[in-house]
N, C-alpha and C positions, 0 to 999 in steps of 0.2 A: 152335174155330170163331168166325169172326167174327160179332159181333151190328150191326156199323155197316151202317146202310143203303148199299146198293150202287146204283149207275149201270148198269144191266144191260139187256140187249136181249131181248124175248120169245125163248123156246125153240120149238124145231120140236116136232113130235108125239113122236118118237123120244127126242129130247135129255130132253124133260120126263118121258116114262115111266122114261127112266135115271136121271134125278136124283132121282124119286120113289123108286125102288127103293133107290138108295144112302142116302137119307134114311131110308127105313123099315129096310133092313138093317143100317145102319151102316158098311158097307164092301162092297166086291164086286170081284171080277176078271173078266176079258172071259167065261170059260167058264161062270160061275155067273150073270151077269147075262143071257147068251144063253137058259141053260135056263130062266129066270124070263120074259125077256120077248121074245129072239129066236126062239126055237124055236116058240112057239105062233102067229107072226106070219109064219112063214116066211122070217125075215132070217137071214142068215150069221153066224158069229162074227165073221168080219172087219169087216162092217157095224158089229156091238156095239162092236168095237175101236177102229174109226175114231170111233164116237160118244163113246166115253170118252176118246180122245185129244182130241177137239175140245173137251169141256167142261173137261178139264185145261188145255187152251190158253186157254180163256176166263177161267181161274181160278175156276172152281166145284167143281173137284175137284183133290186132291192126289193123290200115288201115291207108294208107293216098291216096289222090286222085291223079289219072293219067289220064290226058283227062277228059273223063267224065265219069269214072269208079273208084271203091274204089279197090285196090290191098290190099289184107290181108294177114297178117303173125301172126304167132302163139306168142302170147306172154308169154305162159309159155311151158317147153319143155314137150314131151308126160310123161317122166318119173316123173316129179313134179306135173304134173294133176292125174296121178295113185297113187302117194303118198298122196295127198292130199284127194283125193276120198276115199281111203282105210283106212285112218286115220279116216275120218270122220264116214264111215260105221262101221267100228270096235267098234269107240267109242261109237256110239249108241247102238249098238248090245252087246257090252262086259258089260257096266253098272258097272265098278269098279272090274270084275273078271279077273283080271290079270293072274292069274295061269290056267284058263281054256283058255285064249286066248293064253298065252305061249305054251300050250301042243298042241293045235289045230294047230297054227302055224308051230312048228315043225314036226307034223303029215303030214300036208300039204305038207312042204318043202322037206319032205323024199319023198312022193309019186312022186313028181317032178322028183326025180332022186338024186341018191348019189352025183353028180358034185354040185347041187343046194344045198344039205345039207352041204358039204364042204364050199360052198361059203357063206352059213348062218354063220357058224362055224368063218370062217376069220372074217366078218363082225362085230360079237360079239367081238372077239378077239382086233379087231383093235378100237372098240368102249371103250372097257374097257382100252386099253392102252391111249386112248385120254382123258379118265376121271380120269387116273391115278389109275384106280381099279385093277391092276395087268397084268398077261400076260408076254411074254417073255422079 
């Protein structure tokens, strides 16, 4: 699976549910995904098949044929997908206002908890070390 940040669009509710299912299970074919997600929602197998195909066409899933059905796997990790999505959304919203972005991000991280703020600090320190920009 790719670990590179992606430039993606947000997914619809069903697409998100299908991706979460595939990420959690590792793979799936339409009937299994339907049993897990479609049947409880009153959605047909055809709708699940269309959603899997659409996610394949968007480049989020890969597939190979097994007997008469396609078996789907994620082409990207959940983390890479979310990184790409956040990068795109933030890039569109910030429009060159890096100071506001950094401040908002630190505030959000702090609200998530001290452990997340410390993790952010460690990630920044590591990035600075990698770039030769200081640190211990």
